[in-house]
C-alpha positions, -999 to +999 in steps of 0.1 A: -272+844+233-255+877+234-239+868+267-226+836+252-210+855+223-194+880+247-180+851+267-165+835+236-150+868+225-135+874+259-120+839+261-105+843+226-086+875+235-071+862+268-037+846+267-034+808+272-012+789+296+019+773+280+005+738+282-025+748+262-003+766+237+016+734+232-016+715+226-027+740+200+007+739+182+009+701+182-027+699+169-020+723+141+011+704+132-008+670+130-037+685+112-015+704+087+006+673+080-025+652+074-039+678+050-007+680+031-004+642+027-040+640+015-036+668-010-004+652-023-023+620-028-052+637-046-030+660-068-007+631-077-036+612-091-030+583-068-057+562-051-056+567-014-053+535+007-084+523+025-068+529+059-060+565+050-095+572+039-108+559+073-083+578+095-079+611+076-110+628+091-098+620+126-063+634+119-079+667+108-109+668+133-094+657+165-066+683+167-091+710+158-113+698+187-083+698+210-074+733+201-110+744+206-112+728+240-078+742+250-087+777+240-123+780+253-124+760+285-103+784+305-123+806+329-110+841+337-116+864+366-123+901+365-085+908+366-080+888+334-060+859+350-070+823+345-088+808+375-078+775+389 
């Protein structure tokens, strides 16, 4: 278990390739927009449409999963560079 936590910490501190940075940024944008739309609906006192209630968890969860995969699936060598 300790080795797993060390692995997660080391992967968190390494830099990501540009492609994975784009995935994280797009995911954050989609997730943030969905959260803002949902909060506007709730705070406005409106009733959310049925289709929104069914897709909202996916708009928030899928980008978070993509960011997690992009960040933690890279493997790094002892020199700190990503391995192919």
